[in-house]
C-alpha positions as CSV (number, residue, x, y, z in Angstrom):
1,M,-95.8,236.7,-84.6
2,V,-93.6,239.5,-85.9
3,E,-90.1,239.1,-84.4
4,C,-89.4,242.5,-82.8
5,G,-89.1,243.5,-79.1
6,R,-89.3,241.3,-76.1
7,D,-90.9,237.8,-75.9
8,F,-93.4,238.3,-73.1
9,Y,-94.3,234.6,-73.1
10,K,-90.7,233.6,-72.4
11,I,-90.5,236.2,-69.7
12,L,-93.4,234.6,-67.9
13,G,-92.3,231.1,-68.8
14,V,-95.6,230.1,-70.5
15,R,-96.6,228.7,-73.9
16,R,-98.1,231.0,-76.5
17,R,-101.5,229.4,-76.2
18,A,-101.5,229.7,-72.4
19,T,-104.9,230.4,-70.8
20,E,-105.7,233.4,-68.7
21,R,-105.4,231.3,-65.5
22,E,-102.0,229.9,-66.5
23,I,-100.7,233.4,-67.2
24,K,-102.0,234.7,-63.9
25,T,-100.4,231.8,-62.0
26,A,-97.1,232.3,-63.7
27,Y,-97.1,236.0,-63.0
28,R,-97.9,235.5,-59.3
29,K,-95.2,233.0,-58.9
30,L,-92.5,235.1,-60.6
31,S,-93.5,238.4,-59.1
32,R,-93.2,236.9,-55.6
33,K,-89.7,235.5,-56.5
34,Y,-88.3,238.8,-57.9
35,H,-90.2,241.3,-55.8
36,P,-87.9,244.1,-54.7
37,D,-88.9,243.6,-51.0
38,K,-87.4,240.1,-51.2
39,N,-84.4,241.2,-53.1
40,P,-83.3,244.5,-51.6
41,G,-80.5,246.2,-53.6
42,D,-80.5,243.6,-56.3
43,K,-80.8,245.6,-59.6
44,E,-81.1,242.5,-61.8
45,A,-84.1,241.3,-59.7
46,E,-85.6,244.7,-59.9
47,K,-85.2,244.8,-63.7
48,K,-86.6,241.2,-64.0
49,F,-89.6,242.2,-61.8
50,Q,-90.4,245.2,-64.1
51,E,-90.2,242.9,-67.2
52,I,-92.6,240.4,-65.5
53,A,-95.0,243.2,-64.8
54,N,-94.9,244.5,-68.4
55,A,-95.4,241.1,-69.8
56,Y,-98.4,240.4,-67.5
57,E,-99.9,243.8,-68.3
58,T,-99.9,242.9,-72.0
59,L,-100.9,239.2,-71.9
60,S,-103.7,239.7,-69.3
61,D,-105.4,242.2,-71.6
62,K,-107.2,240.5,-74.5
63,E,-106.9,243.4,-76.9
64,K,-103.3,244.0,-76.2
65,R,-102.4,240.3,-76.3
66,K,-104.1,240.0,-79.7
67,V,-102.1,242.9,-81.2
68,Y,-98.9,241.7,-79.6
69,D,-99.4,238.2,-81.0
70,R,-99.7,239.5,-84.5
71,H,-97.2,242.4,-84.5
72,G,-94.9,242.0,-81.5
73,E,-93.9,244.6,-78.9
74,E,-93.2,247.4,-81.4
75,G,-96.5,246.9,-83.1
76,L,-98.2,247.0,-79.7
77,K,-96.5,250.4,-79.0
78,E,-97.7,251.7,-82.3
79,H,-101.2,250.5,-81.6
80,L,-101.3,252.2,-78.2
81,K,-100.1,255.5,-79.8
82,Q,-102.9,255.3,-82.3
83,K,-105.4,254.6,-79.6
84,Q,-104.2,257.5,-77.4
85,A,-104.4,259.8,-80.4
86,G,-108.0,258.8,-80.9
87,G,-107.5,257.1,-84.2
88,G,-108.6,253.7,-85.4
89,G,-111.8,253.4,-83.4
90,G,-110.6,250.2,-81.8
91,M,-109.4,248.9,-85.2
92,D,-105.9,247.4,-85.5
93,P,-103.8,250.2,-87.1
94,F,-101.9,247.6,-89.2
95,D,-105.2,246.5,-90.7
96,M,-105.9,250.0,-91.8
97,F,-102.7,250.0,-93.9
98,F,-102.5,246.4,-95.0
99,G,-105.9,244.9,-94.4
100,G,-106.7,244.2,-98.0
101,G,-103.4,242.8,-99.3
102,M,-100.7,240.4,-98.4
103,F,-101.1,241.2,-94.7
104,G,-104.8,240.3,-94.9
105,Q,-103.9,236.9,-96.2
106,R,-101.4,236.4,-93.4
107,Q,-104.1,237.3,-90.9
108,Q,-106.4,234.6,-92.4
109,Q,-103.5,232.1,-92.2
110,E,-103.0,232.8,-88.5
111,E,-106.7,232.5,-87.7
112,K,-106.8,228.8,-88.9
113,R,-107.7,226.4,-86.1
114,G,-106.9,222.8,-85.6
115,P,-109.7,220.1,-85.3
116,D,-112.2,220.3,-82.5
117,L,-112.5,217.4,-80.0
118,N,-116.1,216.4,-79.2
119,L,-116.8,214.5,-76.0
120,D,-119.9,213.5,-73.9
121,V,-120.2,214.4,-70.3
122,H,-122.7,212.3,-68.4
123,V,-124.6,214.2,-65.6
124,T,-127.5,213.5,-63.3
125,L,-130.8,215.4,-63.2
126,K,-129.6,216.7,-59.8
127,D,-126.5,218.2,-61.5
128,L,-128.7,220.0,-63.9
129,Y,-131.0,221.2,-61.1
130,L,-128.3,222.5,-58.7
131,G,-125.3,222.9,-61.1
132,R,-122.0,221.2,-60.8
133,V,-118.3,221.9,-61.4
134,V,-116.7,219.1,-63.4
135,S,-113.0,218.4,-63.7
136,V,-111.6,215.9,-66.2
137,M,-108.0,214.9,-67.1
138,H,-107.3,215.7,-70.7
139,K,-104.3,214.4,-72.7
140,K,-103.3,216.6,-75.6
141,Q,-100.5,217.5,-77.9
142,T,-98.7,220.7,-77.0
143,L,-96.0,222.7,-78.7
144,C,-92.6,223.0,-77.2
145,L,-92.4,226.2,-75.1
146,N,-89.4,227.4,-77.1
147,Y,-90.3,226.1,-80.5
148,E,-89.9,229.5,-82.1
149,D,-86.2,229.3,-81.4
150,C,-86.1,226.6,-83.9
151,R,-87.3,228.8,-86.7
152,T,-85.2,229.7,-89.8
153,D,-86.3,232.1,-92.6
154,D,-87.5,230.5,-95.8
155,R,-89.5,232.7,-98.2
156,S,-90.6,229.7,-100.2
157,C,-92.8,228.5,-97.3
158,I,-96.3,229.9,-97.7
159,G,-98.0,228.2,-94.7
160,P,-97.8,225.2,-92.4
161,G,-96.5,222.2,-94.4
162,M,-96.7,224.1,-97.8
163,K,-94.2,225.8,-100.0
164,M,-94.2,227.5,-103.4
165,V,-91.9,226.1,-106.0
166,T,-90.9,228.1,-109.1
167,R,-90.0,226.4,-112.3
168,Q,-88.4,227.8,-115.5
169,L,-90.5,226.7,-118.5
170,G,-88.6,228.7,-121.1
171,P,-87.1,232.1,-121.8
172,G,-89.3,234.6,-119.9
173,F,-91.8,231.9,-118.7
174,V,-92.0,230.6,-115.2
175,Q,-94.5,228.4,-113.4
176,Q,-95.3,228.6,-109.7
177,M,-96.7,225.5,-108.0
178,Q,-97.7,224.7,-104.4
179,T,-96.3,221.6,-102.9
180,Q,-96.2,219.9,-99.6
181,D,-93.2,220.4,-97.3
182,P,-93.5,219.2,-93.7
183,G,-90.5,221.4,-92.8
184,C,-92.5,224.6,-93.4
185,G,-93.9,225.9,-90.1
186,G,-95.7,228.9,-91.5
187,K,-95.5,231.8,-94.0
188,G,-91.8,232.8,-94.5
189,Y,-90.2,230.3,-92.2
190,R,-89.4,226.6,-91.6
191,L,-88.7,224.7,-88.4
192,K,-85.7,222.6,-87.6
193,R,-86.8,219.1,-86.4
194,R,-83.7,218.7,-84.3
195,C,-83.2,221.7,-82.2
196,R,-81.5,222.3,-78.9
197,A,-84.3,224.5,-77.7
198,C,-86.7,221.6,-78.0
199,P,-84.8,218.4,-77.1
200,K,-88.0,216.3,-76.9
201,G,-89.2,217.5,-80.3
202,L,-91.4,220.4,-81.5
203,T,-94.5,218.7,-80.0
204,E,-94.9,216.6,-76.9
205,S,-97.8,214.9,-75.0
206,A,-99.1,216.6,-71.9
207,E,-101.9,216.1,-69.4
208,K,-104.0,218.9,-68.2
209,I,-107.0,219.1,-65.9
210,L,-110.0,220.8,-67.6
211,T,-112.5,222.4,-65.3
212,F,-115.9,223.6,-66.5
213,E,-119.3,224.3,-65.0
214,V,-122.6,222.5,-65.7
215,E,-125.0,225.4,-65.0
216,P,-128.4,225.0,-63.4
217,G,-131.1,224.6,-66.1
218,M,-128.8,223.3,-68.8
219,T,-130.5,220.9,-71.2
220,D,-129.7,217.5,-72.6
221,G,-127.6,217.9,-75.7
222,Q,-126.3,221.3,-74.8
223,V,-122.6,221.9,-75.7
224,I,-120.1,223.4,-73.3
225,V,-117.1,224.8,-75.3
226,L,-113.6,225.1,-73.9
227,E,-111.8,227.3,-76.4
228,N,-108.3,226.5,-77.6
229,E,-108.0,223.4,-75.4
230,G,-107.5,221.0,-78.3
231,D,-104.2,219.7,-79.7
232,E,-101.6,222.3,-80.7
233,F,-100.2,222.5,-84.2
234,I,-97.5,224.7,-85.6
235,G,-99.0,227.6,-87.6
236,Q,-102.6,227.0,-86.3
237,A,-104.6,228.0,-83.3
238,P,-105.7,224.9,-81.2
239,G,-109.1,223.6,-81.8
240,H,-111.8,223.6,-79.1
241,V,-112.9,220.8,-76.7
242,N,-116.7,220.5,-76.8
243,F,-118.5,218.7,-74.1
244,R,-122.0,217.6,-75.0
245,V,-124.3,217.2,-71.9
246,R,-125.9,213.8,-71.6
247,T,-128.5,213.3,-68.9
248,L,-128.6,210.0,-67.0
249,P,-132.1,208.6,-66.3
250,H,-133.7,209.4,-63.0
251,P,-135.7,206.7,-61.1
252,T,-138.6,209.1,-60.3
253,F,-138.6,212.2,-62.6
254,T,-138.6,212.8,-66.3
255,R,-137.9,216.1,-67.9
256,Q,-139.7,217.9,-70.7
257,G,-138.2,221.3,-71.3
258,N,-138.3,223.2,-68.0
259,N,-141.0,221.0,-66.5
260,L,-140.7,217.7,-64.6
261,H,-143.1,214.8,-64.7
262,M,-143.6,211.9,-62.3
263,D,-146.1,209.1,-61.4
264,L,-147.7,208.9,-57.9
265,H,-149.4,205.8,-56.7
266,V,-152.5,206.0,-54.4
267,S,-154.8,203.3,-53.2
268,L,-158.5,203.0,-54.4
269,S,-159.8,204.2,-51.0
270,E,-157.4,207.3,-51.2
271,A,-158.6,208.0,-54.7
272,L,-162.3,207.8,-53.6
273,V,-162.0,209.9,-50.4
274,E,-158.8,211.9,-50.1
275,F,-155.1,211.6,-49.9
276,S,-151.9,213.5,-48.9
277,K,-148.5,212.3,-50.1
278,T,-145.0,213.7,-49.4
279,F,-142.0,212.8,-51.5
280,K,-138.4,214.0,-52.1
281,H,-137.6,216.3,-55.0
282,V,-134.5,216.0,-57.2
283,D,-132.3,217.9,-54.6
284,G,-133.9,216.2,-51.6
285,H,-136.4,218.9,-50.5
286,K,-139.9,217.6,-49.7
287,V,-143.0,218.3,-51.8
288,R,-146.5,217.5,-50.7
289,V,-149.4,216.6,-53.1
290,G,-152.9,215.9,-52.0
291,R,-156.6,216.1,-52.8
292,K,-159.8,216.1,-50.7
293,D,-162.1,214.9,-53.4
294,V,-162.5,212.0,-55.8
295,T,-159.4,211.5,-57.9
296,K,-159.7,209.9,-61.3
297,P,-157.1,207.4,-62.6
298,F,-154.3,209.2,-64.5
299,Q,-155.5,212.6,-63.4
300,V,-152.6,215.1,-63.5
301,I,-151.9,217.6,-60.7
302,R,-149.8,220.6,-61.5
303,V,-147.4,221.9,-58.8
304,A,-146.3,225.3,-59.8
305,G,-142.6,226.3,-59.4
306,E,-141.4,222.7,-58.7
307,G,-139.8,222.1,-62.1
308,M,-136.3,222.7,-63.4
309,P,-134.5,226.0,-63.1
310,L,-134.7,228.3,-66.2
311,A,-131.2,228.5,-67.8
312,D,-131.4,232.3,-68.2
313,N,-132.9,232.9,-64.8
314,P,-132.2,230.0,-62.4
315,S,-134.2,231.6,-59.6
316,R,-137.3,230.9,-61.6
317,K,-138.5,227.3,-62.2
318,G,-140.8,225.3,-64.4
319,D,-143.7,223.2,-63.0
320,L,-144.0,219.7,-61.8
321,F,-146.8,217.5,-63.2
322,V,-147.9,214.6,-61.1
323,K,-149.9,211.8,-62.7
324,I,-152.0,209.8,-60.3
325,I,-151.9,206.1,-60.6
326,V,-154.8,204.4,-58.8
327,D,-153.8,201.0,-57.5
328,F,-157.0,198.8,-57.7
329,P,-157.2,195.7,-55.6
330,T,-156.7,192.5,-57.5
331,K,-159.4,190.6,-55.6
332,L,-162.4,191.3,-53.3
333,T,-164.0,189.1,-50.7
334,Q,-167.8,188.5,-51.0
335,E,-168.4,190.8,-48.0
336,Q,-166.4,193.6,-49.7
337,K,-168.3,193.1,-52.9
338,E,-171.6,193.5,-51.1
339,T,-170.4,196.6,-49.3
340,V,-169.4,198.2,-52.6
341,L,-172.8,197.4,-54.0
342,E,-174.5,199.0,-51.1
343,L,-172.4,202.1,-51.1
344,F,-172.8,202.8,-54.8
345,G,-176.5,201.9,-55.2
346,G,-176.3,198.4,-56.4
347,K,-178.6,195.6,-55.5
348,K,-177.7,193.6,-52.4
349,R,-177.0,190.0,-53.4
350,T,-178.9,187.3,-51.4
351,K,-177.8,183.8,-50.9
352,K,-179.5,181.2,-53.1
353,K,-181.4,178.5,-51.1
354,K,-180.4,174.9,-51.7
355,K,-183.1,172.9,-53.4
356,T,-184.8,170.1,-51.3
357,S,-187.0,167.3,-52.3
358,K,-190.0,169.5,-51.5
359,D,-188.8,172.3,-53.8
360,H,-189.9,171.0,-57.2
361,D,-191.9,172.1,-60.1
362,E,-195.4,170.9,-60.3
363,L,-196.7,169.4,-63.5
């Protein structure tokens, strides 16, 4: 960031990669502490309260914060003047003057991000049906809040961990080479490793609770991105934390797109005459399926609107497909066999007479 004007992050006591929620929390806490009503007649508290309000006004606005991060308070004032005058059309006024040259290279340098962290989040089918708020503890590397107080100017530094070295090859001939230098924190400056402003070092380990929402209708493999929640590195924006949705198996239902599928067992007599079955859906509400006619084995019954919510319109749902499994008896008695034959047009079986001495074939 260009060093000019006040440091709004320090005023609110937050790190430069603070989230909107962290900025709002810090503002509320400090504004209550220094509010004029709580400090009547205290000019210093009144001045501090005004600074806190100015800092929050800038950092809570995405556009203002972006300009402030790149050009400082003075650059922000110039940006607002250009905007009020109707110029720029939303474009950063500094880009209009420097966009193609050295400043453009600096912008690209600032836009570099650290590595992303990819994790799986295991959810149930019920979570994907109703939605769920998930909170996980995340351990990450963070920059010291006051790490910029450890900066010293060094024009040889061309980026994080890199510097340009110039060598004299002969009269009128010089050679420039890039080389690694862990002391370089970014373009034009280096960082002191031992610094009073950061007694624990420039980076430290911290734990943070990450909260995100599994929305109704999300699919297996879908990725939820938490921007800038990865490890923090000097001279780079933090990477993202990506949570990939992994669905746990359900004992009754399987999912295909927005539709649900299940098996329903009926007896042979129910399949031949009629049946009516009630079962619990994913979220516990009851669904009834039935037929008043002959049902063939593996016949599929479609129940409209009893599938999964549509991600873009959760009030609408897919369909439920119920496959009928007919449970045949494993064994029939003789009487049952004869009854079946009678009912379905077969010949009635008669008992065979036992042969006696009189029952013989004549020669």
